[in-house]
C-alpha positions in Angstrom: -40.6 -52.7 -85.9 -41.2 -55.1 -82.8 -41.1 -58.9 -84.8 -37.4 -57.0 -86.4 -36.4 -56.6 -83.0 -37.2 -59.5 -82.1 -35.5 -61.3 -84.6 -32.7 -59.0 -84.5 -32.1 -59.8 -80.7 -32.4 -63.9 -81.4 -29.6 -63.3 -84.1 -27.4 -62.3 -81.4 -28.0 -64.9 -79.4 -27.7 -67.7 -81.4 -24.2 -66.2 -82.8 -23.3 -65.6 -79.1 -24.5 -69.1 -77.7 -23.4 -71.2 -80.7 -20.2 -69.8 -80.7 -19.4 -70.6 -76.9 -20.6 -73.8 -77.7 -17.3 -74.6 -80.1 -15.5 -72.9 -77.3 -15.6 -74.2 -73.8 -19.2 -74.2 -72.4 -23.1 -73.8 -73.5 -23.4 -70.7 -71.3 -24.7 -67.7 -72.8 -23.3 -64.4 -72.7 -25.1 -61.5 -72.2 -23.9 -58.4 -74.3 -25.1 -55.6 -75.4 -28.5 -56.5 -76.6 -30.4 -53.6 -74.3 -33.5 -51.9 -74.4 -31.6 -49.9 -77.9 -29.9 -53.4 -79.0 -32.8 -52.6 -81.8 -30.5 -50.8 -83.1 -27.8 -52.3 -85.2 -24.7 -50.1 -84.2 -22.0 -50.2 -87.3 -18.5 -49.5 -86.6 -18.7 -46.0 -87.5 -22.0 -45.1 -85.7 -22.1 -42.6 -83.2 -23.4 -43.8 -79.6 -25.3 -41.0 -77.6 -23.5 -40.8 -74.4 -25.7 -42.7 -71.2 -26.0 -40.1 -68.1 -23.0 -39.8 -66.0 -20.8 -41.0 -68.7 -17.5 -40.2 -68.9 -16.9 -40.5 -72.5 -17.5 -38.3 -75.0 -19.1 -39.3 -78.1 -15.9 -39.2 -79.9 -14.0 -41.5 -77.7 -16.4 -44.2 -77.6 -16.9 -44.4 -81.6 -12.7 -44.3 -81.4 -13.0 -47.3 -79.1 -15.4 -49.0 -81.7 -13.6 -48.9 -84.5 -10.5 -50.5 -83.0 -10.2 -54.2 -83.9 -11.6 -56.7 -81.3 -8.6 -58.1 -79.6 -6.6 -55.3 -79.7 -8.7 -52.6 -78.0 -6.7 -50.7 -74.9 -8.1 -51.2 -70.9 -10.2 -49.4 -69.8 -8.5 -47.9 -66.9 -6.8 -46.2 -70.0 -9.6 -43.9 -70.8 -12.0 -44.8 -67.5 -11.2 -42.4 -64.8 -10.8 -44.2 -61.8 -13.3 -42.9 -59.5 -15.7 -44.1 -62.2 -14.3 -47.7 -62.2 -14.4 -47.2 -58.4 -18.0 -46.9 -58.6 -18.8 -48.9 -60.9 -17.6 -52.4 -59.9 -18.7 -51.0 -55.9 -22.3 -52.2 -58.0 -20.8 -55.6 -57.7 -20.1 -55.5 -53.6 -23.9 -57.6 -53.1 -22.7 -60.2 -55.4 -22.6 -61.1 -59.1 -25.1 -62.6 -60.9 -24.8 -64.5 -64.4 -28.0 -66.2 -66.5 -26.7 -69.3 -67.8 -27.2 -72.8 -69.2 -26.3 -75.8 -67.5 -23.3 -77.5 -70.1 -21.3 -80.9 -69.7 -18.1 -78.6 -68.7 -19.8 -77.7 -65.6 -18.6 -74.7 -66.3 -20.5 -71.1 -66.1 -18.9 -69.4 -69.0 -16.2 -68.8 -70.2 -13.1 -66.9 -68.7 -14.1 -63.2 -68.7 -17.7 -63.9 -68.6 -20.0 -61.3 -68.7 -21.8 -60.8 -65.1 -24.7 -58.6 -63.8 -24.6 -57.0 -60.5 -27.2 -59.3 -57.9 -28.5 -56.1 -57.0 -29.6 -54.9 -59.9 -31.5 -57.7 -61.1 -33.4 -57.8 -57.2 -34.2 -54.2 -58.3 -35.9 -54.9 -61.8 -37.6 -57.8 -60.8 -39.6 -55.2 -58.4 -39.9 -52.4 -60.6 -41.6 -54.9 -63.2 -43.4 -56.1 -60.9 -42.6 -59.9 -61.2 -42.8 -59.6 -65.5 -40.1 -62.5 -66.7 -41.2 -61.4 -69.4 -40.6 -57.5 -69.3 -36.9 -58.6 -67.5 -36.2 -61.2 -70.5 -37.0 -57.9 -72.8 -34.8 -55.1 -71.0 -31.7 -57.9 -70.9 -32.1 -57.9 -74.1 -33.0 -62.3 -73.9 -34.6 -64.4 -76.0 -38.5 -65.2 -75.2 -38.8 -67.4 -72.3 -35.2 -68.0 -71.9 -35.5 -67.4 -68.0 -37.8 -69.9 -68.1 -35.1 -73.2 -68.5 -31.8 -70.8 -67.4 -30.1 -71.6 -64.5 -28.9 -68.9 -62.0 -25.1 -68.4 -61.4 -24.6 -65.9 -57.8 -20.8 -64.9 -57.5 -20.8 -63.7 -53.2 -17.8 -62.2 -54.0 -17.0 -61.5 -57.3 -13.2 -60.5 -59.1 -14.5 -58.2 -61.6 -13.4 -55.5 -63.8 -15.3 -53.9 -66.9 -15.4 -54.7 -70.0 -12.2 -54.0 -72.6 -14.0 -55.5 -75.4 -11.6 -57.8 -76.2 -14.0 -60.4 -74.4 -15.6 -63.9 -76.5 -18.9 -62.8 -75.6 -18.2 -58.8 -76.5 -20.1 -58.9 -79.2 -18.4 -57.0 -82.7 -22.2 -54.4 -83.4 -23.2 -54.4 -80.0 -21.1 -53.9 -77.6 -20.0 -50.0 -76.0 -17.3 -49.7 -73.4 -17.6 -47.9 -69.9 -19.6 -51.1 -68.3 -22.5 -50.9 -69.6 -24.7 -52.7 -72.0 -26.4 -50.3 -75.2 -29.9 -50.7 -72.7 -28.2 -49.2 -69.9 -27.5 -52.2 -68.0 -24.1 -51.7 -65.7 -22.1 -55.0 -66.1 -18.9 -56.0 -65.6 -16.8 -59.3 -66.4 -15.4 -62.3 -63.5 -11.6 -62.9 -65.4 -11.5 -66.8 -63.8 -13.4 -69.5 -65.7 -15.9 -70.3 -62.7 -17.7 -73.7 -62.2 -20.6 -74.7 -60.9 -19.4 -76.2 -57.8 -17.6 -73.0 -57.1 -20.6 -70.5 -56.5 -24.4 -70.7 -55.9 -27.2 -72.2 -58.5 -30.6 -71.2 -58.4 -33.4 -71.4 -60.1 -35.0 -68.6 -61.6 -38.0 -67.8 -59.5 -35.7 -68.8 -55.8 -33.8 -66.0 -57.3 -36.4 -63.5 -56.9 -38.1 -64.7 -53.9 -35.6 -64.1 -51.7 -34.8 -68.1 -51.1 
């Protein structure tokens, strides 16, 4: 079972990575591959709502059944109070893991990002165990050993609609959280490395 979970996670990573390289960058999109990612979500599946989630299972499934590219803006089904609270998690900055690319960008437009404080707290909670961090974020084993970290101090973030290039059709769920319950958002503009702070993984986690 463990091997099967890792295989599925790698398949999602490879399909996303190759898809982005075929577009404008070689960066990894952090999509729905968190703690629950071993369960491949079919379009007709019912997804359990995490605690504090303002959507019913029926509404989640209704949104998932809509073709990618035609899904509604999250402002149409999420309360403003929820959106404001969710995006406030990015007030101290956003983080994006990426592989340097000749384009000089850190990802495509509407690239997925994580709250900086969440990543830092995850490091503390796992006592610096990189393997556990990769597992929680749904990253392939060893990915953080060669990826770079882009830190966006004042990100212009929005809740993903599911129409983004990095929203995997089998793993994206509405509401701004991964299927592993990790908070996420997107940055509308396509940023270059010169627009952000670039660090190595060790420097980010050690506060350098």
